[in-house]
N, C-alpha and C positions, 0 to 999 in steps of 0.2 A: 858158641863161646861162653862161657858161662863169667859174668863181668862184676857181680856182686861177691866179690873175694877178696874184699881190702881186710874183713876181720880176720883172713888169716897172718896178715902182719900186726892186726894190733892184740891179737891173743897173747903174740911173742912178748909185744912192746909193754904190757900188762904185767909180765913177770921183770922186767926190769926197773930198778928201784929210780934211777936216774931219768927214765920216759915218764914212768908215772907222775914226775915232780911239777910238770905243766900243766897238769890234767887235774888236780886236787879241791880249784879252787873255783869255786859258783862264777860263769861268768857274767861281765855288770850288767848287760842286758837282761838276761834271763832272769838275775836277782829280781831287776827292778819291774819288769814286767808280770814277775809271780805277786807281786802286793796288790795287784788289782786281779787276783782269782777270790770268788768266793771262798769263804773255811770251809773248811775240810773236804774240797773240790775232789774228785779221782782223776787222779795224774798219773797218766803213761811219759815214762820217758824212752823213747823209742832209738834204741843204739846209743845207752847210756855207758858204755865205756867200765870205768870205774865208779862211775855215781855220782860224779860231784852233784848234781842238780837234785835226781834224786833223795839225795840225801838232807838238802837244802827243802825241797818240798816237804819230806815227812816232818822235819823239825821245826817247818811251819805249819804243823796238823793237817797237814792234806792226806789222803787216801794215796799212796805211792807205788806203781805200778813200774816195772821195769820188762825192756824186752832186747838183748843184745843176741850176736849168733857168736860171740866169742866169750867162752864160757870161764878163761880163766878171768877175765872182768869181772863176770859177775859174780866168781867166788873171792876176789879182793870186797867189791861191795858188800855183801854177808858179813863180812868179817866185819868192816867199818861198821856197820847197822846195828851188827851185835855187841860192839864196842860202844856204841853210843846210846843201844837201850832203845833202838828205833826198829818198824815193822815194815818192810819194804817186800812185796811180791816180786820174787824174779822169776822171768821166763827164758827158756832158750830159744831163739828160732830165727827167720829170717823177716825181715821187712815188709815182703812183699805178700806174705800170708800169715796174719796175726792173729793168735788164735782166743779172741773175744768178741764177745758177743755186739751183734748193734749197738750202737748209742750207749757204752760203757764206761766212755770216759769224756768227764768236762773240759778238759784239755791234754792235748797231745803237743810234747818238743820232740823235737828232734837235729841235736846241732849240729851240725858238719857230718850230717848221715846220709841220707838219702841222695845224693850225688855219690856217692859211692856203685855207680852202675850205669848200665846205658840207659834209653829214655824208656824203653818198654818197660822195664823193671820197675823207673821211676814213679810210672806211669800208675802202677799196678799197687806200689806203697801208697801213692798218694790216693787211692781210690781206698784202698783198707783205710788210711787214715780218716776220710769223710765217713766212711761205714761205722765206723768204733766210737765217730765223737757224735755228740748228744746233738739234737737243733739247738743253735746258739753258742755250739763249744767251739771253741777255739785253738789253735794249732797257731803255734811259734817254730821256727827253723830257717837254716840258713843252704843257699845253694851258692855256685860257683859263674864267677862271671864271666862274660868273654874279655874282658879286662886282667882279668886273674890268669887266663889261658895265657895269653901275652907277657901277660909277668913271669907264668911257669916256664913258656916256651924261652925267654932272653937268661933264663936260669940252666934250663935244663934243654941243653939241644938234642934232637934227636929223639922227638917224642912221634907216637904212630897215633892216626885216627881211626878209631877200630869200627865205628858208627859216626852217625850223625853228632857233633860235640861231644865224642866220647873217645878220651885220650887217654893213651899208657905212655909213662917215659921209663922206658926200661929201664936206665941207668940210675934211677934214683932210690937211693938208699933205704928213704922211707916208702910212703906210702902209695905213694904217686904210680909206682912199676905197676900198682893195679886202676883197675879204670876210672878214672873222674867225669863226671859230663858238666858240659860249661855249657852256660846260656845268657840270652838276651831277657832284657825284662819283658818282653813282650812272649817269648818264651815261657816265662813262669807264669804269666795269667794265663798262657794258655794249659799248660798242664793243672793250675789249680781253677779251672773253668767251672767246677761246681761251686767251689768256695766263693766268699765276698772277701775281697781285699783290705785289710784294715790297715797293713801298714807294708810298704815296700821299698826299701833302702840299700843303699849303698855303703859299706861301711869307710866309700871315701868322707860321708861326712865326721867319722871320727879322727880323720888324721891319719888311717890306716890307706895303705896302697889301692884299694879299693876292690879287692880279688874277690869279696863276697856281697851277696846279694842277704837281706834279713827281713827277715818277713813272717807278717802275724797274717792268719786270716780266720775267718769265722762259717763255719757251715750254719746255712742260713736257717732261718725257724721254719 
């Protein structure tokens, strides 16, 4: 069974102006960490959606590249970049087979992306992120917490575990009808075992319900 299928939902969503509206502005955590990047960094926005963070990186003077499996989102990004006079390289593809050379990037972002799959696909994706980062390069991303699973189950009864910690909620009108992976902190550390952990915290710290892990990792020198 293919589990990395959520791009089918998001491809349709990017054609809906009302749904796009929630994904127009960069996340505060992403914008804050971007200030720490060296000038003209090579940045990959993996699973970019309509490109809110890639546009931010490019506007800051970084060399921005994006990859996404939803072609209509990439089309929206291309339109926005042209209107802003920004240059962003776009690639259509899946997250677990990245079409980039080893050490191609200084920083990789995958915000609300890689957990849209089972553990096998996620691990391949993480290995690919490690491969394309230069030594000393950084990764920023999110994962779903086990608390987030409980919160989802309270709102969407009838979920089904299709593999370890990977769930589908077929009654959901959003993307949770597609597989989502939930995990504890020890699972995050195991999955990112080749990386050094710079930051791992729950969004409970932001006063949110605690459904996501926020992480910053570094490929060792």
